[in-house]
TINU-210694 format. One record per residue (C-alpha): residue number from 1; residue in one letter; chain; x, y, z. Coordinates in steps of 0.05 Angstrom, whole numbers. Layout:
<fikols>
<fikol num="NUM" residuo="A" cadena="A" X="X" Y="Y" Z="Z"/>
...
</fikols>
This chain:
<fikols>
<fikol num="1" residuo="M" cadena="A" X="3369" Y="4285" Z="1826"/>
<fikol num="2" residuo="P" cadena="A" X="3405" Y="4309" Z="1754"/>
<fikol num="3" residuo="K" cadena="A" X="3440" Y="4250" Z="1717"/>
<fikol num="4" residuo="K" cadena="A" X="3515" Y="4254" Z="1719"/>
<fikol num="5" residuo="I" cadena="A" X="3553" Y="4268" Z="1645"/>
<fikol num="6" residuo="L" cadena="A" X="3626" Y="4259" Z="1646"/>
<fikol num="7" residuo="I" cadena="A" X="3658" Y="4291" Z="1589"/>
<fikol num="8" residuo="V" cadena="A" X="3733" Y="4264" Z="1571"/>
<fikol num="9" residuo="E" cadena="A" X="3751" Y="4317" Z="1515"/>
<fikol num="10" residuo="D" cadena="A" X="3819" Y="4353" Z="1509"/>
<fikol num="11" residuo="D" cadena="A" X="3788" Y="4408" Z="1457"/>
<fikol num="12" residuo="A" cadena="A" X="3777" Y="4468" Z="1508"/>
<fikol num="13" residuo="V" cadena="A" X="3723" Y="4497" Z="1463"/>
<fikol num="14" residuo="L" cadena="A" X="3691" Y="4436" Z="1446"/>
<fikol num="15" residuo="A" cadena="A" X="3690" Y="4412" Z="1518"/>
<fikol num="16" residuo="N" cadena="A" X="3660" Y="4478" Z="1539"/>
<fikol num="17" residuo="A" cadena="A" X="3606" Y="4472" Z="1495"/>
<fikol num="18" residuo="L" cadena="A" X="3589" Y="4403" Z="1513"/>
<fikol num="19" residuo="Q" cadena="A" X="3584" Y="4428" Z="1577"/>
<fikol num="20" residuo="I" cadena="A" X="3538" Y="4484" Z="1566"/>
<fikol num="21" residuo="S" cadena="A" X="3491" Y="4450" Z="1529"/>
<fikol num="22" residuo="L" cadena="A" X="3485" Y="4391" Z="1579"/>
<fikol num="23" residuo="Q" cadena="A" X="3485" Y="4438" Z="1639"/>
<fikol num="24" residuo="G" cadena="A" X="3423" Y="4473" Z="1602"/>
<fikol num="25" residuo="S" cadena="A" X="3389" Y="4411" Z="1594"/>
<fikol num="26" residuo="G" cadena="A" X="3388" Y="4387" Z="1667"/>
<fikol num="27" residuo="F" cadena="A" X="3452" Y="4348" Z="1669"/>
<fikol num="28" residuo="E" cadena="A" X="3514" Y="4355" Z="1718"/>
<fikol num="29" residuo="T" cadena="A" X="3579" Y="4354" Z="1687"/>
<fikol num="30" residuo="S" cadena="A" X="3645" Y="4335" Z="1703"/>
<fikol num="31" residuo="L" cadena="A" X="3708" Y="4350" Z="1650"/>
<fikol num="32" residuo="C" cadena="A" X="3776" Y="4311" Z="1648"/>
<fikol num="33" residuo="T" cadena="A" X="3818" Y="4334" Z="1587"/>
<fikol num="34" residuo="D" cadena="A" X="3873" Y="4272" Z="1583"/>
<fikol num="35" residuo="G" cadena="A" X="3854" Y="4194" Z="1591"/>
<fikol num="36" residuo="G" cadena="A" X="3903" Y="4191" Z="1655"/>
<fikol num="37" residuo="A" cadena="A" X="3855" Y="4238" Z="1702"/>
<fikol num="38" residuo="A" cadena="A" X="3789" Y="4202" Z="1668"/>
<fikol num="39" residuo="E" cadena="A" X="3806" Y="4137" Z="1700"/>
<fikol num="40" residuo="K" cadena="A" X="3802" Y="4172" Z="1771"/>
<fikol num="41" residuo="T" cadena="A" X="3752" Y="4216" Z="1749"/>
<fikol num="42" residuo="I" cadena="A" X="3706" Y="4157" Z="1731"/>
<fikol num="43" residuo="L" cadena="A" X="3718" Y="4117" Z="1794"/>
<fikol num="44" residuo="D" cadena="A" X="3705" Y="4188" Z="1837"/>
<fikol num="45" residuo="V" cadena="A" X="3650" Y="4208" Z="1801"/>
<fikol num="46" residuo="K" cadena="A" X="3609" Y="4144" Z="1784"/>
<fikol num="47" residuo="P" cadena="A" X="3579" Y="4181" Z="1726"/>
<fikol num="48" residuo="D" cadena="A" X="3522" Y="4161" Z="1693"/>
<fikol num="49" residuo="L" cadena="A" X="3547" Y="4166" Z="1628"/>
<fikol num="50" residuo="I" cadena="A" X="3615" Y="4177" Z="1599"/>
<fikol num="51" residuo="L" cadena="A" X="3621" Y="4220" Z="1526"/>
<fikol num="52" residuo="L" cadena="A" X="3694" Y="4197" Z="1508"/>
<fikol num="53" residuo="D" cadena="A" X="3736" Y="4228" Z="1452"/>
<fikol num="54" residuo="L" cadena="A" X="3787" Y="4174" Z="1421"/>
<fikol num="55" residuo="L" cadena="A" X="3844" Y="4215" Z="1413"/>
<fikol num="56" residuo="L" cadena="A" X="3874" Y="4241" Z="1475"/>
<fikol num="57" residuo="P" cadena="A" X="3935" Y="4255" Z="1513"/>
<fikol num="58" residuo="V" cadena="A" X="3962" Y="4207" Z="1572"/>
<fikol num="59" residuo="K" cadena="A" X="3919" Y="4150" Z="1551"/>
<fikol num="60" residuo="N" cadena="A" X="3869" Y="4145" Z="1491"/>
<fikol num="61" residuo="G" cadena="A" X="3804" Y="4127" Z="1496"/>
<fikol num="62" residuo="F" cadena="A" X="3809" Y="4056" Z="1474"/>
<fikol num="63" residuo="E" cadena="A" X="3857" Y="4049" Z="1530"/>
<fikol num="64" residuo="I" cadena="A" X="3800" Y="4072" Z="1572"/>
<fikol num="65" residuo="L" cadena="A" X="3750" Y="4025" Z="1539"/>
<fikol num="66" residuo="R" cadena="A" X="3789" Y="3967" Z="1560"/>
<fikol num="67" residuo="E" cadena="A" X="3804" Y="3998" Z="1629"/>
<fikol num="68" residuo="I" cadena="A" X="3725" Y="4012" Z="1641"/>
<fikol num="69" residuo="S" cadena="A" X="3706" Y="3940" Z="1605"/>
<fikol num="70" residuo="K" cadena="A" X="3749" Y="3897" Z="1657"/>
<fikol num="71" residuo="D" cadena="A" X="3708" Y="3928" Z="1723"/>
<fikol num="72" residuo="D" cadena="A" X="3640" Y="3891" Z="1733"/>
<fikol num="73" residuo="E" cadena="A" X="3617" Y="3956" Z="1755"/>
<fikol num="74" residuo="L" cadena="A" X="3649" Y="4004" Z="1709"/>
<fikol num="75" residuo="K" cadena="A" X="3626" Y="3968" Z="1645"/>
<fikol num="76" residuo="K" cadena="A" X="3556" Y="3983" Z="1667"/>
<fikol num="77" residuo="I" cadena="A" X="3566" Y="4061" Z="1651"/>
<fikol num="78" residuo="P" cadena="A" X="3537" Y="4076" Z="1576"/>
<fikol num="79" residuo="V" cadena="A" X="3596" Y="4108" Z="1541"/>
<fikol num="80" residuo="I" cadena="A" X="3590" Y="4147" Z="1472"/>
<fikol num="81" residuo="I" cadena="A" X="3652" Y="4160" Z="1430"/>
<fikol num="82" residuo="L" cadena="A" X="3671" Y="4228" Z="1411"/>
<fikol num="83" residuo="T" cadena="A" X="3710" Y="4227" Z="1350"/>
<fikol num="84" residuo="N" cadena="A" X="3726" Y="4257" Z="1280"/>
<fikol num="85" residuo="F" cadena="A" X="3747" Y="4188" Z="1254"/>
<fikol num="86" residuo="E" cadena="A" X="3699" Y="4172" Z="1218"/>
<fikol num="87" residuo="Q" cadena="A" X="3731" Y="4101" Z="1191"/>
<fikol num="88" residuo="E" cadena="A" X="3692" Y="4051" Z="1205"/>
<fikol num="89" residuo="T" cadena="A" X="3748" Y="4002" Z="1237"/>
<fikol num="90" residuo="S" cadena="A" X="3756" Y="4056" Z="1297"/>
<fikol num="91" residuo="V" cadena="A" X="3685" Y="4053" Z="1313"/>
<fikol num="92" residuo="E" cadena="A" X="3672" Y="3982" Z="1306"/>
<fikol num="93" residuo="E" cadena="A" X="3736" Y="3975" Z="1356"/>
<fikol num="94" residuo="G" cadena="A" X="3697" Y="4020" Z="1400"/>
<fikol num="95" residuo="I" cadena="A" X="3632" Y="3988" Z="1399"/>
<fikol num="96" residuo="K" cadena="A" X="3660" Y="3921" Z="1399"/>
<fikol num="97" residuo="L" cadena="A" X="3702" Y="3955" Z="1465"/>
<fikol num="98" residuo="G" cadena="A" X="3631" Y="3966" Z="1503"/>
<fikol num="99" residuo="A" cadena="A" X="3612" Y="4031" Z="1476"/>
<fikol num="100" residuo="R" cadena="A" X="3539" Y="4045" Z="1465"/>
<fikol num="101" residuo="D" cadena="A" X="3541" Y="4099" Z="1405"/>
<fikol num="102" residuo="Y" cadena="A" X="3583" Y="4146" Z="1373"/>
<fikol num="103" residuo="I" cadena="A" X="3581" Y="4219" Z="1354"/>
<fikol num="104" residuo="V" cadena="A" X="3629" Y="4244" Z="1285"/>
<fikol num="105" residuo="K" cadena="A" X="3648" Y="4317" Z="1323"/>
<fikol num="106" residuo="A" cadena="A" X="3645" Y="4356" Z="1251"/>
<fikol num="107" residuo="N" cadena="A" X="3572" Y="4320" Z="1242"/>
<fikol num="108" residuo="I" cadena="A" X="3537" Y="4347" Z="1304"/>
<fikol num="109" residuo="D" cadena="A" X="3503" Y="4397" Z="1324"/>
<fikol num="110" residuo="I" cadena="A" X="3517" Y="4411" Z="1396"/>
<fikol num="111" residuo="K" cadena="A" X="3449" Y="4427" Z="1419"/>
<fikol num="112" residuo="D" cadena="A" X="3432" Y="4357" Z="1396"/>
<fikol num="113" residuo="V" cadena="A" X="3479" Y="4318" Z="1442"/>
<fikol num="114" residuo="P" cadena="A" X="3427" Y="4326" Z="1495"/>
<fikol num="115" residuo="V" cadena="A" X="3379" Y="4284" Z="1466"/>
<fikol num="116" residuo="I" cadena="A" X="3431" Y="4230" Z="1443"/>
<fikol num="117" residuo="V" cadena="A" X="3457" Y="4231" Z="1521"/>
<fikol num="118" residuo="E" cadena="A" X="3385" Y="4220" Z="1539"/>
<fikol num="119" residuo="K" cadena="A" X="3372" Y="4163" Z="1488"/>
<fikol num="120" residuo="N" cadena="A" X="3433" Y="4128" Z="1521"/>
<fikol num="121" residuo="L" cadena="A" X="3423" Y="4137" Z="1595"/>
<fikol num="122" residuo="P" cadena="A" X="3400" Y="4073" Z="1628"/>
<fikol num="123" residuo="K" cadena="A" X="3317" Y="4081" Z="1644"/>
</fikols>
């Protein structure tokens, strides 16, 4: 059964590219374009991993991480932050809230994302 990846990203072009790359590597994907929809989708889909942008409409990525960290089941889901913030404080805040890894959007080749996802999936 394919692993389910939830992409929470409001940039339609990037979100589409991520979906194509992940689906091409055998993952099943779901997409949310705002933080409000993300919470409901996480509960409905129960993804194996979440790719989470920090700057989102409705609720930002930090707020979503805080919500996930309060739930004993949801906090087991690995989260990889997608960001254009390279400030260490943003990344540290995300890691402190439970994210496993982060990807700086400007520095990543889309074809490398499935490898990063695979590395962070529970074995």
